C-alpha positions in Angstrom: 94.7 22.2 172.3 97.9 23.5 171.5 98.2 27.1 169.0 99.4 27.1 165.5 102.7 28.8 165.0 102.8 32.1 163.6 103.4 32.1 159.3 107.3 32.2 158.4 108.3 35.5 157.7 110.8 33.9 155.4 110.8 33.2 151.7 112.0 30.0 150.0 115.4 29.8 150.4 115.5 31.5 154.0 115.5 35.0 152.7 113.6 37.4 154.6 110.9 40.0 152.4 112.6 42.9 154.1 116.1 41.7 152.9 114.1 41.0 149.5 113.0 44.4 149.3 116.2 46.1 150.3 118.1 44.1 147.7 115.4 45.2 145.0 116.3 49.1 145.9 119.8 48.7 145.7 119.3 47.2 142.6 117.1 50.0 141.3 119.5 52.4 142.5 122.4 51.2 141.1 120.5 50.6 137.4 119.4 54.2 137.7 123.0 55.5 138.4 124.0 53.7 135.5 121.6 55.2 133.4 122.4 58.5 134.8 126.1 58.3 134.1 125.4 57.0 130.3 122.6 59.8 129.9 125.0 62.5 131.2 127.4 62.1 128.4 124.4 62.2 126.0 122.5 65.2 127.7 125.9 67.3 128.6 127.5 66.3 125.3 131.2 65.5 124.4 133.5 65.7 127.8 136.4 67.0 125.6 134.8 69.5 123.4 134.4 73.2 123.4 131.0 74.1 122.7 129.8 77.8 121.2 125.8 78.4 121.2 124.3 81.6 119.6 121.6 83.6 121.3 121.0 86.0 118.7 123.5 88.8 119.3 125.3 87.0 122.3 127.3 83.6 122.1 128.0 81.2 125.2 131.0 79.7 125.0 131.4 76.5 127.3 134.9 74.6 127.8 135.1 70.8 127.7 132.9 69.0 130.4 136.1 67.3 131.6 137.3 70.6 132.7 135.7 70.5 135.9 137.0 74.1 137.1 136.6 76.0 134.3 133.5 78.3 133.4 131.6 79.5 130.4 131.5 82.7 129.2 129.0 85.1 127.1 130.4 87.1 124.5 129.5 89.7 121.9 131.8 91.3 119.3 131.0 94.9 118.4 131.5 95.1 114.7 132.0 98.3 112.7 129.2 98.8 110.4 131.8 100.2 107.7 134.7 97.9 107.8 132.9 94.7 108.8 135.5 94.2 111.7 135.5 93.7 115.4 136.5 97.1 117.2 135.3 96.3 120.5 133.8 93.0 122.6 131.9 92.6 125.9 132.7 89.2 127.6 130.6 88.1 130.7 132.9 85.4 132.9 133.9 84.1 136.0 136.9 85.6 137.9 139.2 84.4 140.4 141.0 86.9 142.7 144.3 86.3 144.3 142.5 85.2 147.4 140.7 82.5 145.3 137.4 84.2 145.6 135.3 83.5 142.7 133.2 86.3 141.2 131.0 87.1 137.8 132.5 90.5 136.0 132.0 92.0 132.5 135.2 92.6 130.8 134.7 95.5 128.0 137.6 95.6 125.5 138.2 98.4 123.1 140.8 99.7 120.8 144.3 100.9 122.0 144.0 104.4 120.7 141.7 106.0 123.7 142.6 108.5 126.2 142.7 106.3 129.5 142.0 109.0 132.1 138.3 109.5 131.0 137.5 105.9 131.6 135.3 103.9 129.7 131.5 104.6 129.7 128.6 102.1 129.6 125.3 103.7 128.2 121.9 101.9 128.7 119.3 104.4 127.1 120.1 107.8 129.0 121.9 106.8 132.0 125.5 106.2 131.6 128.0 104.8 134.0 132.2 105.0 134.0 134.4 102.6 134.8 138.4 103.0 134.8 140.5 100.7 132.7 142.2 97.6 134.4 145.0 96.9 131.7 145.9 97.5 127.8 147.6 94.8 125.9 148.2 94.3 122.2 144.6 93.5 121.8 143.4 96.9 123.3 142.6 98.3 126.8 139.9 96.4 129.1 138.0 97.5 131.7 136.5 95.3 134.3 133.2 95.9 135.5 131.5 94.4 138.2 128.5 92.1 137.5 126.0 93.3 139.7 122.1 93.4 139.5 122.2 96.6 138.0 124.3 95.7 135.1 122.4 92.3 134.7 119.1 94.4 134.6 120.5 96.8 131.9 121.7 94.3 130.0 118.6 92.1 130.1 116.6 95.2 129.0 115.8 95.7 125.3 116.9 99.2 124.2 119.4 101.2 123.1 123.1 100.5 124.5 126.6 101.5 123.7 130.3 101.9 124.8 131.4 105.3 125.0 134.8 106.2 125.1 137.6 109.2 124.5 139.9 109.4 121.4 143.1 110.3 121.6 142.0 113.7 120.0 139.5 114.3 123.1 136.3 113.6 121.0 134.3 111.4 122.6 132.4 108.3 120.3 130.1 105.9 121.2 130.1 102.0 120.1 126.6 100.4 119.7 126.1 97.1 120.9 123.3 94.7 121.3 121.0 93.4 124.1 119.3 90.9 121.9 119.6 87.4 123.1 121.3 88.2 126.4 118.6 87.1 128.5 118.5 83.5 126.9 122.1 83.3 127.2 122.5 84.4 130.6 119.8 81.4 131.8 122.0 78.6 129.8 125.2 80.2 131.5 123.7 80.0 135.1 122.7 76.4 134.1 125.8 75.4 132.8 127.5 77.0 136.1 124.9 75.1 138.3 125.5 71.6 136.6 129.4 72.3 137.3 128.9 72.8 140.9 126.1 69.6 141.5 128.1 67.1 143.6 126.4 64.6 141.6 127.8 65.7 138.4 131.2 65.8 139.6 130.7 62.2 141.2 129.8 60.7 137.6 132.2 63.1 135.4 
């Protein structure tokens, strides 16, 4: 008595089950990719619009999503309580040097009528660190501070903080600023930066 042949491993139409599974998998991937591409625009916001988000006393300014080589910056204006005008500013941003190496820095801008030799001081609580000015423009004099773990910890901690500068008459004045909202702004800054460096985001942007 002859043995029965093994059951066929092909479906109607001659398509093997493994090919069917592969086709389904590819279809799911394509649909998921299309949904991701469509949803990316919804979640990331308009691709050609600069966005500004407020986190208490700090602002996060992010360039249009289509500007792939750009980066966000965190800012705070120091306001004179008497005049209501901005007299200084702090900006956390990405900086690219001549060797095209990127780093995060804290740029502090103060008015022109300051003595350059003593430098600029950042005071957190009872601790103060001094930094030299990098340049002066029509908008004021700027000190660029390396954004290291110490600076981040100081800005993340709640407490009295101020910019210390020497006036032309030699007197030192302090310009208080706030650390309120910095932690949330920094998290949003890092999230946006990670998204821009993602190969998946670049693929569909």
